[in-house]
PQR file with spaces between the fields and no chain letter, atoms N, CA, C, O and H, PARSE charges and radii, in Angstrom:
ATOM       1  N    UNK     1      37.439  -21.056   11.685 -0.4000 1.5000
ATOM       2  CA   UNK     1      38.559  -20.798   10.743 -0.0000 2.0000
ATOM       3  C    UNK     1      38.398  -21.549    9.432  0.5500 1.7000
ATOM       4  O    UNK     1      38.849  -21.085    8.385 -0.5500 1.4000
ATOM       5  N    UNK     2      37.734  -22.749    9.491 -0.4000 1.5000
ATOM       6  CA   UNK     2      37.522  -23.591    8.306 -0.0000 2.0000
ATOM       7  C    UNK     2      36.641  -22.841    7.416  0.5500 1.7000
ATOM       8  O    UNK     2      36.918  -22.824    6.217 -0.5500 1.4000
ATOM       9  H    UNK     2      37.368  -23.126   10.341  0.4000 1.0000
ATOM      10  N    UNK     3      35.564  -22.188    7.869 -0.4000 1.5000
ATOM      11  CA   UNK     3      34.558  -21.480    7.077 -0.0000 2.0000
ATOM      12  C    UNK     3      35.322  -20.294    6.359  0.5500 1.7000
ATOM      13  O    UNK     3      35.161  -20.069    5.159 -0.5500 1.4000
ATOM      14  H    UNK     3      35.338  -22.202    8.843  0.4000 1.0000
ATOM      15  N    UNK     4      36.115  -19.592    7.122 -0.4000 1.5000
ATOM      16  CA   UNK     4      36.853  -18.437    6.678 -0.0000 2.0000
ATOM      17  C    UNK     4      37.725  -18.864    5.524  0.5500 1.7000
ATOM      18  O    UNK     4      37.728  -18.255    4.454 -0.5500 1.4000
ATOM      19  H    UNK     4      36.245  -19.775    8.097  0.4000 1.0000
ATOM      20  N    UNK     5      38.442  -19.892    5.762 -0.4000 1.5000
ATOM      21  CA   UNK     5      39.407  -20.434    4.663 -0.0000 2.0000
ATOM      22  C    UNK     5      38.605  -20.864    3.445  0.5500 1.7000
ATOM      23  O    UNK     5      39.030  -20.594    2.322 -0.5500 1.4000
ATOM      24  H    UNK     5      38.440  -20.387    6.631  0.4000 1.0000
ATOM      25  N    UNK     6      37.426  -21.543    3.625 -0.4000 1.5000
ATOM      26  CA   UNK     6      36.701  -21.878    2.423 -0.0000 2.0000
ATOM      27  C    UNK     6      36.122  -20.659    1.645  0.5500 1.7000
ATOM      28  O    UNK     6      36.084  -20.621    0.415 -0.5500 1.4000
ATOM      29  H    UNK     6      37.081  -21.762    4.537  0.4000 1.0000
ATOM      30  N    UNK     7      35.695  -19.712    2.423 -0.4000 1.5000
ATOM      31  CA   UNK     7      35.175  -18.417    1.795 -0.0000 2.0000
ATOM      32  C    UNK     7      36.270  -17.753    1.018  0.5500 1.7000
ATOM      33  O    UNK     7      36.060  -17.309   -0.110 -0.5500 1.4000
ATOM      34  H    UNK     7      35.726  -19.743    3.422  0.4000 1.0000
ATOM      35  N    UNK     8      37.478  -17.676    1.630 -0.4000 1.5000
ATOM      36  CA   UNK     8      38.633  -17.029    0.982 -0.0000 2.0000
ATOM      37  C    UNK     8      39.002  -17.811   -0.316  0.5500 1.7000
ATOM      38  O    UNK     8      39.448  -17.192   -1.282 -0.5500 1.4000
ATOM      39  H    UNK     8      37.649  -18.036    2.547  0.4000 1.0000
ATOM      40  N    UNK     9      38.836  -19.065   -0.351 -0.4000 1.5000
ATOM      41  CA   UNK     9      39.304  -19.838   -1.553 -0.0000 2.0000
ATOM      42  C    UNK     9      38.138  -19.871   -2.624  0.5500 1.7000
ATOM      43  O    UNK     9      38.335  -20.290   -3.764 -0.5500 1.4000
ATOM      44  H    UNK     9      38.474  -19.568    0.433  0.4000 1.0000
ATOM      45  N    UNK    10      37.007  -19.438   -2.219 -0.4000 1.5000
ATOM      46  CA   UNK    10      35.784  -19.456   -3.236 -0.0000 2.0000
ATOM      47  C    UNK    10      36.123  -18.668   -4.394  0.5500 1.7000
ATOM      48  O    UNK    10      36.930  -17.743   -4.297 -0.5500 1.4000
ATOM      49  H    UNK    10      36.848  -19.097   -1.292  0.4000 1.0000
ATOM      50  N    UNK    11      35.549  -18.977   -5.513 -0.4000 1.5000
ATOM      51  CA   UNK    11      35.844  -18.348   -6.777 -0.0000 2.0000
ATOM      52  C    UNK    11      35.456  -16.909   -6.820  0.5500 1.7000
ATOM      53  O    UNK    11      36.122  -16.136   -7.509 -0.5500 1.4000
ATOM      54  H    UNK    11      34.893  -19.728   -5.591  0.4000 1.0000
ATOM      55  N    UNK    12      34.351  -16.459   -6.082 -0.4000 1.5000
ATOM      56  CA   UNK    12      33.854  -15.139   -6.263 -0.0000 2.0000
ATOM      57  C    UNK    12      34.839  -14.010   -5.620  0.5500 1.7000
ATOM      58  O    UNK    12      35.282  -13.112   -6.336 -0.5500 1.4000
ATOM      59  H    UNK    12      33.810  -17.087   -5.522  0.4000 1.0000
ATOM      60  N    UNK    13      35.136  -14.091   -4.336 -0.4000 1.5000
ATOM      61  CA   UNK    13      35.981  -13.112   -3.729 -0.0000 2.0000
ATOM      62  C    UNK    13      37.409  -13.236   -4.093  0.5500 1.7000
ATOM      63  O    UNK    13      38.127  -12.236   -4.125 -0.5500 1.4000
ATOM      64  H    UNK    13      34.776  -14.820   -3.754  0.4000 1.0000
ATOM      65  N    UNK    14      37.831  -14.360   -4.357 -0.4000 1.5000
ATOM      66  CA   UNK    14      39.355  -14.523   -4.506 -0.0000 2.0000
ATOM      67  C    UNK    14      39.925  -13.734   -5.572  0.5500 1.7000
ATOM      68  O    UNK    14      40.993  -13.178   -5.320 -0.5500 1.4000
ATOM      69  H    UNK    14      37.247  -15.172   -4.331  0.4000 1.0000
ATOM      70  N    UNK    15      39.384  -13.572   -6.782 -0.4000 1.5000
ATOM      71  CA   UNK    15      39.968  -12.657   -7.784 -0.0000 2.0000
ATOM      72  C    UNK    15      40.040  -11.170   -7.361  0.5500 1.7000
ATOM      73  O    UNK    15      40.950  -10.418   -7.711 -0.5500 1.4000
ATOM      74  H    UNK    15      38.515  -14.023   -6.987  0.4000 1.0000
ATOM      75  N    UNK    16      39.037  -10.828   -6.607 -0.4000 1.5000
ATOM      76  CA   UNK    16      39.003   -9.416   -5.969 -0.0000 2.0000
ATOM      77  C    UNK    16      40.107   -9.178   -5.023  0.5500 1.7000
ATOM      78  O    UNK    16      40.804   -8.164   -5.050 -0.5500 1.4000
ATOM      79  H    UNK    16      38.297  -11.439   -6.323  0.4000 1.0000
ATOM      80  N    UNK    17      40.249  -10.195   -4.146 -0.4000 1.5000
ATOM      81  CA   UNK    17      41.386  -10.135   -3.118 -0.0000 2.0000
ATOM      82  C    UNK    17      42.660  -10.101   -3.814  0.5500 1.7000
ATOM      83  O    UNK    17      43.482   -9.217   -3.571 -0.5500 1.4000
ATOM      84  H    UNK    17      39.683  -11.019   -4.125  0.4000 1.0000
ATOM      85  N    UNK    18      42.885  -11.101   -4.744 -0.4000 1.5000
ATOM      86  CA   UNK    18      44.203  -11.164   -5.479 -0.0000 2.0000
ATOM      87  C    UNK    18      44.494   -9.882   -6.243  0.5500 1.7000
ATOM      88  O    UNK    18      45.654   -9.483   -6.343 -0.5500 1.4000
ATOM      89  H    UNK    18      42.217  -11.819   -4.942  0.4000 1.0000
ATOM      90  N    UNK    19      43.483   -9.232   -6.778 -0.4000 1.5000
ATOM      91  CA   UNK    19      43.700   -7.969   -7.521 -0.0000 2.0000
ATOM      92  C    UNK    19      44.219   -6.892   -6.544  0.5500 1.7000
ATOM      93  O    UNK    19      45.143   -6.137   -6.846 -0.5500 1.4000
ATOM      94  H    UNK    19      42.540   -9.556   -6.696  0.4000 1.0000
ATOM      95  N    UNK    20      43.552   -6.859   -5.309 -0.4000 1.5000
ATOM      96  CA   UNK    20      43.892   -5.864   -4.374 -0.0000 2.0000
ATOM      97  C    UNK    20      45.289   -6.054   -3.871  0.5500 1.7000
ATOM      98  O    UNK    20      46.014   -5.069   -3.733 -0.5500 1.4000
ATOM      99  H    UNK    20      42.802   -7.473   -5.063  0.4000 1.0000
ATOM     100  N    UNK    21      45.736   -7.330   -3.574 -0.4000 1.5000
ATOM     101  CA   UNK    21      47.087   -7.651   -3.212 -0.0000 2.0000
ATOM     102  C    UNK    21      48.094   -7.304   -4.348  0.5500 1.7000
ATOM     103  O    UNK    21      49.200   -6.839   -4.072 -0.5500 1.4000
ATOM     104  H    UNK    21      45.147   -8.130   -3.687  0.4000 1.0000
ATOM     105  N    UNK    22      47.721   -7.521   -5.549 -0.4000 1.5000
ATOM     106  CA   UNK    22      48.712   -7.242   -6.650 -0.0000 2.0000
ATOM     107  C    UNK    22      48.942   -5.673   -6.720  0.5500 1.7000
ATOM     108  O    UNK    22      50.041   -5.159   -6.927 -0.5500 1.4000
ATOM     109  H    UNK    22      46.823   -7.899   -5.773  0.4000 1.0000
ATOM     110  N    UNK    23      47.777   -4.996   -6.523 -0.4000 1.5000
ATOM     111  CA   UNK    23      47.853   -3.527   -6.753 -0.0000 2.0000
ATOM     112  C    UNK    23      48.768   -3.029   -5.528  0.5500 1.7000
ATOM     113  O    UNK    23      49.666   -2.213   -5.735 -0.5500 1.4000
ATOM     114  H    UNK    23      46.884   -5.414   -6.355  0.4000 1.0000
ATOM     115  N    UNK    24      48.533   -3.506   -4.338 -0.4000 1.5000
ATOM     116  CA   UNK    24      49.393   -3.036   -3.161 -0.0000 2.0000
ATOM     117  C    UNK    24      50.856   -3.373   -3.468  0.5500 1.7000
ATOM     118  O    UNK    24      51.736   -2.541   -3.247 -0.5500 1.4000
ATOM     119  H    UNK    24      47.803   -4.169   -4.169  0.4000 1.0000
ATOM     120  N    UNK    25      51.111   -4.508   -3.944 -0.4000 1.5000
ATOM     121  CA   UNK    25      52.531   -4.914   -4.174 -0.0000 2.0000
ATOM     122  C    UNK    25      53.059   -3.984   -5.243  0.5500 1.7000
ATOM     123  O    UNK    25      54.170   -3.483   -5.065 -0.5500 1.4000
ATOM     124  H    UNK    25      50.396   -5.184   -4.124  0.4000 1.0000
ATOM     125  N    UNK    26      52.383   -3.708   -6.320 -0.4000 1.5000
ATOM     126  CA   UNK    26      52.880   -2.848   -7.349 -0.0000 2.0000
ATOM     127  C    UNK    26      53.081   -1.454   -6.875  0.5500 1.7000
ATOM     128  O    UNK    26      53.848   -0.734   -7.514 -0.5500 1.4000
ATOM     129  H    UNK    26      51.480   -4.114   -6.465  0.4000 1.0000
ATOM     130  N    UNK    27      52.480   -1.004   -5.835 -0.4000 1.5000
ATOM     131  CA   UNK    27      52.774    0.243   -5.224 -0.0000 2.0000
ATOM     132  C    UNK    27      53.766    0.289   -4.137  0.5500 1.7000
ATOM     133  O    UNK    27      53.992    1.336   -3.530 -0.5500 1.4000
ATOM     134  H    UNK    27      51.858   -1.590   -5.316  0.4000 1.0000
ATOM     135  N    UNK    28      54.405   -0.898   -3.857 -0.4000 1.5000
ATOM     136  CA   UNK    28      55.427   -0.998   -2.874 -0.0000 2.0000
ATOM     137  C    UNK    28      54.995   -1.288   -1.431  0.5500 1.7000
ATOM     138  O    UNK    28      55.778   -1.254   -0.482 -0.5500 1.4000
ATOM     139  H    UNK    28      54.221   -1.749   -4.349  0.4000 1.0000
ATOM     140  N    UNK    29      53.707   -1.570   -1.340 -0.4000 1.5000
ATOM     141  CA   UNK    29      53.161   -1.886    0.038 -0.0000 2.0000
ATOM     142  C    UNK    29      53.606   -3.258    0.464  0.5500 1.7000
ATOM     143  O    UNK    29      53.542   -4.222   -0.300 -0.5500 1.4000
ATOM     144  H    UNK    29      53.070   -1.597   -2.111  0.4000 1.0000
ATOM     145  N    UNK    30      54.051   -3.330    1.682 -0.4000 1.5000
ATOM     146  CA   UNK    30      54.511   -4.692    2.184 -0.0000 2.0000
ATOM     147  C    UNK    30      53.868   -4.986    3.470  0.5500 1.7000
ATOM     148  O    UNK    30      54.198   -6.010    4.067 -0.5500 1.4000
ATOM     149  H    UNK    30      54.102   -2.547    2.302  0.4000 1.0000
ATOM     150  N    UNK    31      52.961   -4.175    3.971 -0.4000 1.5000
ATOM     151  CA   UNK    31      52.258   -4.395    5.202 -0.0000 2.0000
ATOM     152  C    UNK    31      51.223   -3.378    5.518  0.5500 1.7000
ATOM     153  O    UNK    31      51.057   -2.446    4.731 -0.5500 1.4000
ATOM     154  H    UNK    31      52.692   -3.343    3.485  0.4000 1.0000
ATOM     155  N    UNK    32      50.552   -3.468    6.537 -0.4000 1.5000
ATOM     156  CA   UNK    32      49.599   -2.499    6.977 -0.0000 2.0000
ATOM     157  C    UNK    32      50.024   -1.926    8.355  0.5500 1.7000
ATOM     158  O    UNK    32      50.638   -2.607    9.176 -0.5500 1.4000
ATOM     159  H    UNK    32      50.687   -4.225    7.176  0.4000 1.0000
ATOM     160  N    UNK    33      49.654   -0.599    8.568 -0.4000 1.5000
ATOM     161  CA   UNK    33      49.009    0.250    7.649 -0.0000 2.0000
ATOM     162  C    UNK    33      49.981    0.876    6.660  0.5500 1.7000
ATOM     163  O    UNK    33      51.174    0.982    6.945 -0.5500 1.4000
ATOM     164  H    UNK    33      49.156   -0.046    7.901  0.4000 1.0000
ATOM     165  N    UNK    34      49.508    1.268    5.565 -0.4000 1.5000
ATOM     166  CA   UNK    34      50.309    2.026    4.590 -0.0000 2.0000
ATOM     167  C    UNK    34      49.396    3.095    3.965  0.5500 1.7000
ATOM     168  O    UNK    34      48.239    2.822    3.645 -0.5500 1.4000
ATOM     169  H    UNK    34      48.539    1.181    5.333  0.4000 1.0000
ATOM     170  N    UNK    35      49.932    4.314    3.796 -0.4000 1.5000
ATOM     171  CA   UNK    35      49.113    5.396    3.322 -0.0000 2.0000
ATOM     172  C    UNK    35      49.914    6.144    2.130  0.5500 1.7000
ATOM     173  O    UNK    35      51.135    6.049    2.006 -0.5500 1.4000
ATOM     174  H    UNK    35      50.872    4.536    4.057  0.4000 1.0000
ATOM     175  N    UNK    36      49.151    6.837    1.336 -0.4000 1.5000
ATOM     176  CA   UNK    36      49.695    7.681    0.383 -0.0000 2.0000
ATOM     177  C    UNK    36      49.067    8.997    0.526  0.5500 1.7000
ATOM     178  O    UNK    36      47.841    9.083    0.599 -0.5500 1.4000
ATOM     179  H    UNK    36      48.159    6.914    1.436  0.4000 1.0000
ATOM     180  N    UNK    37      49.888   10.114    0.576 -0.4000 1.5000
ATOM     181  CA   UNK    37      49.399   11.506    0.619 -0.0000 2.0000
ATOM     182  C    UNK    37      50.060   12.145   -0.591  0.5500 1.7000
ATOM     183  O    UNK    37      51.276   12.335   -0.633 -0.5500 1.4000
ATOM     184  H    UNK    37      50.884   10.044    0.517  0.4000 1.0000
ATOM     185  N    UNK    38      49.221   12.475   -1.583 -0.4000 1.5000
ATOM     186  CA   UNK    38      49.701   12.992   -2.925 -0.0000 2.0000
ATOM     187  C    UNK    38      50.870   12.273   -3.436  0.5500 1.7000
ATOM     188  O    UNK    38      51.820   12.865   -3.949 -0.5500 1.4000
ATOM     189  H    UNK    38      48.233   12.321   -1.549  0.4000 1.0000
ATOM     190  N    UNK    39      50.808   10.963   -3.295 -0.4000 1.5000
ATOM     191  CA   UNK    39      51.817   10.167   -3.943 -0.0000 2.0000
ATOM     192  C    UNK    39      53.069    9.865   -2.961  0.5500 1.7000
ATOM     193  O    UNK    39      53.939    9.046   -3.255 -0.5500 1.4000
ATOM     194  H    UNK    39      50.036   10.483   -2.878  0.4000 1.0000
ATOM     195  N    UNK    40      53.064   10.530   -1.900 -0.4000 1.5000
ATOM     196  CA   UNK    40      54.064   10.251   -0.894 -0.0000 2.0000
ATOM     197  C    UNK    40      53.639    9.093    0.092  0.5500 1.7000
ATOM     198  O    UNK    40      52.613    9.153    0.769 -0.5500 1.4000
ATOM     199  H    UNK    40      52.357   11.195   -1.660  0.4000 1.0000
ATOM     200  N    UNK    41      54.440    8.131    0.109 -0.4000 1.5000
ATOM     201  CA   UNK    41      54.233    6.908    0.888 -0.0000 2.0000
ATOM     202  C    UNK    41      54.558    7.004    2.331  0.5500 1.7000
ATOM     203  O    UNK    41      55.645    7.471    2.671 -0.5500 1.4000
ATOM     204  H    UNK    41      55.274    8.082   -0.442  0.4000 1.0000
ATOM     205  N    UNK    42      53.663    6.582    3.233 -0.4000 1.5000
ATOM     206  CA   UNK    42      53.887    6.509    4.694 -0.0000 2.0000
ATOM     207  C    UNK    42      53.627    5.138    5.098  0.5500 1.7000
ATOM     208  O    UNK    42      52.547    4.605    4.842 -0.5500 1.4000
ATOM     209  H    UNK    42      52.780    6.203    2.957  0.4000 1.0000
ATOM     210  N    UNK    43      54.574    4.531    5.725 -0.4000 1.5000
ATOM     211  CA   UNK    43      54.517    3.162    6.134 -0.0000 2.0000
ATOM     212  C    UNK    43      54.362    3.093    7.658  0.5500 1.7000
ATOM     213  O    UNK    43      55.123    3.747    8.372 -0.5500 1.4000
ATOM     214  H    UNK    43      55.451    4.963    5.933  0.4000 1.0000
ATOM     215  N    UNK    44      53.392    2.318    8.180 -0.4000 1.5000
ATOM     216  CA   UNK    44      53.300    2.120    9.542 -0.0000 2.0000
ATOM     217  C    UNK    44      52.298    3.070   10.196  0.5500 1.7000
ATOM     218  O    UNK    44      51.800    3.980    9.534 -0.5500 1.4000
ATOM     219  H    UNK    44      52.774    1.787    7.600  0.4000 1.0000
ATOM     220  N    UNK    45      51.999    2.883   11.458 -0.4000 1.5000
ATOM     221  CA   UNK    45      51.144    3.704   12.293 -0.0000 2.0000
ATOM     222  C    UNK    45      51.882    5.056   12.519  0.5500 1.7000
ATOM     223  O    UNK    45      53.082    5.089   12.794 -0.5500 1.4000
ATOM     224  H    UNK    45      52.404    2.143   11.996  0.4000 1.0000
ATOM     225  N    UNK    46      51.139    6.132   12.396 -0.4000 1.5000
ATOM     226  CA   UNK    46      51.802    7.447   12.644 -0.0000 2.0000
ATOM     227  C    UNK    46      50.808    8.287   13.479  0.5500 1.7000
ATOM     228  O    UNK    46      49.601    8.054   13.554 -0.5500 1.4000
ATOM     229  H    UNK    46      50.165    6.105   12.173  0.4000 1.0000
ATOM     230  N    UNK    47      51.457    9.278   14.089 -0.4000 1.5000
ATOM     231  CA   UNK    47      50.643   10.267   14.884 -0.0000 2.0000
ATOM     232  C    UNK    47      49.878   11.204   14.059  0.5500 1.7000
ATOM     233  O    UNK    47      50.188   11.408   12.885 -0.5500 1.4000
ATOM     234  H    UNK    47      52.437    9.467   14.029  0.4000 1.0000
ATOM     235  N    UNK    48      48.788   11.840   14.689 -0.4000 1.5000
ATOM     236  CA   UNK    48      48.154   12.905   13.959 -0.0000 2.0000
ATOM     237  C    UNK    48      49.166   13.964   13.541  0.5500 1.7000
ATOM     238  O    UNK    48      49.073   14.468   12.422 -0.5500 1.4000
ATOM     239  H    UNK    48      48.536   11.675   15.642  0.4000 1.0000
ATOM     240  N    UNK    49      50.100   14.315   14.364 -0.4000 1.5000
ATOM     241  CA   UNK    49      51.097   15.450   14.085 -0.0000 2.0000
ATOM     242  C    UNK    49      51.905   15.052   12.841  0.5500 1.7000
ATOM     243  O    UNK    49      52.191   15.919   12.015 -0.5500 1.4000
ATOM     244  H    UNK    49      50.175   13.906   15.273  0.4000 1.0000
ATOM     245  N    UNK    50      52.301   13.712   12.664 -0.4000 1.5000
ATOM     246  CA   UNK    50      53.112   13.324   11.500 -0.0000 2.0000
ATOM     247  C    UNK    50      52.210   13.532   10.232  0.5500 1.7000
ATOM     248  O    UNK    50      52.682   14.074    9.233 -0.5500 1.4000
ATOM     249  H    UNK    50      52.068   13.008   13.335  0.4000 1.0000
ATOM     250  N    UNK    51      50.896   13.093   10.279 -0.4000 1.5000
ATOM     251  CA   UNK    51      50.050   13.276    9.122 -0.0000 2.0000
ATOM     252  C    UNK    51      49.705   14.763    8.869  0.5500 1.7000
ATOM     253  O    UNK    51      49.603   15.180    7.715 -0.5500 1.4000
ATOM     254  H    UNK    51      50.513   12.652   11.090  0.4000 1.0000
ATOM     255  N    UNK    52      49.539   15.509    9.870 -0.4000 1.5000
ATOM     256  CA   UNK    52      49.244   16.994    9.708 -0.0000 2.0000
ATOM     257  C    UNK    52      50.456   17.616    9.106  0.5500 1.7000
ATOM     258  O    UNK    52      50.252   18.508    8.282 -0.5500 1.4000
ATOM     259  H    UNK    52      49.622   15.171   10.807  0.4000 1.0000
ATOM     260  N    UNK    53      51.711   17.282    9.391 -0.4000 1.5000
ATOM     261  CA   UNK    53      52.878   17.926    8.916 -0.0000 2.0000
ATOM     262  C    UNK    53      53.008   17.670    7.430  0.5500 1.7000
ATOM     263  O    UNK    53      53.306   18.554    6.627 -0.5500 1.4000
ATOM     264  H    UNK    53      51.877   16.558   10.060  0.4000 1.0000
ATOM     265  N    UNK    54      52.756   16.347    7.095 -0.4000 1.5000
ATOM     266  CA   UNK    54      52.932   15.866    5.625 -0.0000 2.0000
ATOM     267  C    UNK    54      51.850   16.638    4.867  0.5500 1.7000
ATOM     268  O    UNK    54      52.157   17.308    3.881 -0.5500 1.4000
ATOM     269  H    UNK    54      52.514   15.629    7.748  0.4000 1.0000
ATOM     270  N    UNK    55      50.623   16.560    5.295 -0.4000 1.5000
ATOM     271  CA   UNK    55      49.540   17.163    4.620 -0.0000 2.0000
ATOM     272  C    UNK    55      49.769   18.671    4.404  0.5500 1.7000
ATOM     273  O    UNK    55      49.604   19.207    3.308 -0.5500 1.4000
ATOM     274  H    UNK    55      50.374   16.016    6.095  0.4000 1.0000
ATOM     275  N    UNK    56      50.156   19.319    5.508 -0.4000 1.5000
ATOM     276  CA   UNK    56      50.411   20.831    5.427 -0.0000 2.0000
ATOM     277  C    UNK    56      51.516   21.065    4.462  0.5500 1.7000
ATOM     278  O    UNK    56      51.422   22.048    3.727 -0.5500 1.4000
ATOM     279  H    UNK    56      50.289   18.884    6.398  0.4000 1.0000
ATOM     280  N    UNK    57      52.598   20.251    4.367 -0.4000 1.5000
ATOM     281  CA   UNK    57      53.595   20.433    3.347 -0.0000 2.0000
ATOM     282  C    UNK    57      53.066   20.378    1.981  0.5500 1.7000
ATOM     283  O    UNK    57      53.386   21.239    1.163 -0.5500 1.4000
ATOM     284  H    UNK    57      52.674   19.453    4.964  0.4000 1.0000
ATOM     285  N    UNK    58      52.227   19.358    1.672 -0.4000 1.5000
ATOM     286  CA   UNK    58      51.530   19.232    0.418 -0.0000 2.0000
ATOM     287  C    UNK    58      50.626   20.430    0.095  0.5500 1.7000
ATOM     288  O    UNK    58      50.606   20.877   -1.052 -0.5500 1.4000
ATOM     289  H    UNK    58      51.967   18.658    2.337  0.4000 1.0000
ATOM     290  N    UNK    59      49.927   20.928    1.006 -0.4000 1.5000
ATOM     291  CA   UNK    59      49.050   21.993    0.791 -0.0000 2.0000
ATOM     292  C    UNK    59      49.885   23.243    0.452  0.5500 1.7000
ATOM     293  O    UNK    59      49.572   24.006   -0.463 -0.5500 1.4000
ATOM     294  H    UNK    59      49.943   20.565    1.938  0.4000 1.0000
ATOM     295  N    UNK    60      51.005   23.417    1.268 -0.4000 1.5000
ATOM     296  CA   UNK    60      51.863   24.576    0.996 -0.0000 2.0000
ATOM     297  C    UNK    60      52.533   24.555   -0.404  0.5500 1.7000
ATOM     298  O    UNK    60      52.651   25.588   -1.063 -0.5500 1.4000
ATOM     299  H    UNK    60      51.260   22.797    2.011  0.4000 1.0000
ATOM     300  N    UNK    61      52.968   23.345   -0.837 -0.4000 1.5000
ATOM     301  CA   UNK    61      53.541   23.202   -2.170 -0.0000 2.0000
ATOM     302  C    UNK    61      52.553   23.667   -3.217  0.5500 1.7000
ATOM     303  O    UNK    61      52.970   24.202   -4.245 -0.5500 1.4000
ATOM     304  H    UNK    61      52.873   22.506   -0.302  0.4000 1.0000
ATOM     305  N    UNK    62      51.226   23.481   -2.995 -0.4000 1.5000
ATOM     306  CA   UNK    62      50.322   23.780   -3.960 -0.0000 2.0000
ATOM     307  C    UNK    62      49.647   25.153   -3.768  0.5500 1.7000
ATOM     308  O    UNK    62      48.631   25.454   -4.394 -0.5500 1.4000
ATOM     309  H    UNK    62      50.887   23.047   -2.161  0.4000 1.0000
ATOM     310  N    UNK    63      50.246   25.983   -2.877 -0.4000 1.5000
ATOM     311  CA   UNK    63      49.670   27.239   -2.575 -0.0000 2.0000
ATOM     312  C    UNK    63      48.300   27.157   -2.139  0.5500 1.7000
ATOM     313  O    UNK    63      47.490   27.981   -2.565 -0.5500 1.4000
ATOM     314  H    UNK    63      51.071   25.739   -2.369  0.4000 1.0000
ATOM     315  N    UNK    64      47.921   26.166   -1.262 -0.4000 1.5000
ATOM     316  CA   UNK    64      46.538   26.015   -0.701 -0.0000 2.0000
ATOM     317  C    UNK    64      46.571   26.352    0.669  0.5500 1.7000
ATOM     318  O    UNK    64      47.593   26.119    1.315 -0.5500 1.4000
ATOM     319  H    UNK    64      48.579   25.496   -0.917  0.4000 1.0000
ATOM     320  N    UNK    65      45.524   26.902    1.225 -0.4000 1.5000
ATOM     321  CA   UNK    65      45.484   27.237    2.737 -0.0000 2.0000
ATOM     322  C    UNK    65      45.571   26.066    3.591  0.5500 1.7000
ATOM     323  O    UNK    65      44.917   25.051    3.349 -0.5500 1.4000
ATOM     324  H    UNK    65      44.694   27.092    0.701  0.4000 1.0000
ATOM     325  N    UNK    66      46.413   26.179    4.653 -0.4000 1.5000
ATOM     326  CA   UNK    66      46.462   25.172    5.668 -0.0000 2.0000
ATOM     327  C    UNK    66      45.360   25.482    6.771  0.5500 1.7000
ATOM     328  O    UNK    66      45.389   26.563    7.359 -0.5500 1.4000
ATOM     329  H    UNK    66      46.944   27.004    4.849  0.4000 1.0000
ATOM     330  N    UNK    67      44.466   24.604    7.027 -0.4000 1.5000
ATOM     331  CA   UNK    67      43.519   24.850    8.005 -0.0000 2.0000
ATOM     332  C    UNK    67      44.035   25.139    9.386  0.5500 1.7000
ATOM     333  O    UNK    67      44.901   24.401    9.857 -0.5500 1.4000
ATOM     334  H    UNK    67      44.443   23.726    6.549  0.4000 1.0000
ATOM     335  N    UNK    68      43.570   26.156   10.067 -0.4000 1.5000
ATOM     336  CA   UNK    68      44.036   26.610   11.304 -0.0000 2.0000
ATOM     337  C    UNK    68      44.177   25.370   12.360  0.5500 1.7000
ATOM     338  O    UNK    68      45.165   25.250   13.083 -0.5500 1.4000
ATOM     339  H    UNK    68      42.867   26.755    9.684  0.4000 1.0000
ATOM     340  N    UNK    69      43.186   24.555   12.364 -0.4000 1.5000
ATOM     341  CA   UNK    69      43.210   23.474   13.281 -0.0000 2.0000
ATOM     342  C    UNK    69      44.424   22.465   13.020  0.5500 1.7000
ATOM     343  O    UNK    69      44.832   21.762   13.946 -0.5500 1.4000
ATOM     344  H    UNK    69      42.382   24.652   11.776  0.4000 1.0000
ATOM     345  N    UNK    70      44.921   22.412   11.908 -0.4000 1.5000
ATOM     346  CA   UNK    70      46.019   21.492   11.605 -0.0000 2.0000
ATOM     347  C    UNK    70      47.350   22.176   11.700  0.5500 1.7000
ATOM     348  O    UNK    70      48.349   21.530   11.382 -0.5500 1.4000
ATOM     349  H    UNK    70      44.590   22.982   11.157  0.4000 1.0000
ATOM     350  N    UNK    71      47.470   23.454   12.117 -0.4000 1.5000
ATOM     351  CA   UNK    71      48.719   24.082   12.227 -0.0000 2.0000
ATOM     352  C    UNK    71      49.428   23.715   13.605  0.5500 1.7000
ATOM     353  O    UNK    71      48.768   23.565   14.633 -0.5500 1.4000
ATOM     354  H    UNK    71      46.658   23.978   12.375  0.4000 1.0000
ATOM     355  N    UNK    72      50.652   23.595   13.566 -0.4000 1.5000
ATOM     356  CA   UNK    72      51.286   23.409   14.945 -0.0000 2.0000
ATOM     357  C    UNK    72      51.156   24.565   15.821  0.5500 1.7000
ATOM     358  O    UNK    72      51.035   25.672   15.296 -0.5500 1.4000
ATOM     359  H    UNK    72      51.187   23.718   12.731  0.4000 1.0000
ATOM     360  N    UNK    73      51.166   24.451   17.085 -0.4000 1.5000
ATOM     361  CA   UNK    73      51.021   25.504   17.994 -0.0000 2.0000
ATOM     362  C    UNK    73      52.065   26.547   17.731  0.5500 1.7000
ATOM     363  O    UNK    73      53.232   26.238   17.487 -0.5500 1.4000
ATOM     364  H    UNK    73      51.264   23.551   17.511  0.4000 1.0000
ATOM     365  N    UNK    74      51.609   27.867   17.787 -0.4000 1.5000
ATOM     366  CA   UNK    74      52.575   28.911   17.515 -0.0000 2.0000
ATOM     367  C    UNK    74      52.802   29.196   16.068  0.5500 1.7000
ATOM     368  O    UNK    74      53.573   30.108   15.772 -0.5500 1.4000
ATOM     369  H    UNK    74      50.662   28.117   17.986  0.4000 1.0000
ATOM     370  N    UNK    75      52.228   28.532   15.176 -0.4000 1.5000
ATOM     371  CA   UNK    75      52.440   28.748   13.738 -0.0000 2.0000
ATOM     372  C    UNK    75      51.420   29.776   13.233  0.5500 1.7000
ATOM     373  O    UNK    75      51.415   30.110   12.048 -0.5500 1.4000
ATOM     374  H    UNK    75      51.601   27.791   15.417  0.4000 1.0000
């Protein structure tokens, strides 16, 4: 743990880590996991079905084909 804390405080990676944290905060991220699909924010772990539904909605909005493998059964 001591080596990890020393590496984290080192001058080289710290600015990169701080920049990543600042970017996440500016986007409204407060934890992990967090995802964006075409600007729509999803917080927390989600099922494949949740992601497929959101992605399919975004594809449909843009008049793009929805892959058959990602369609709900019977659709």
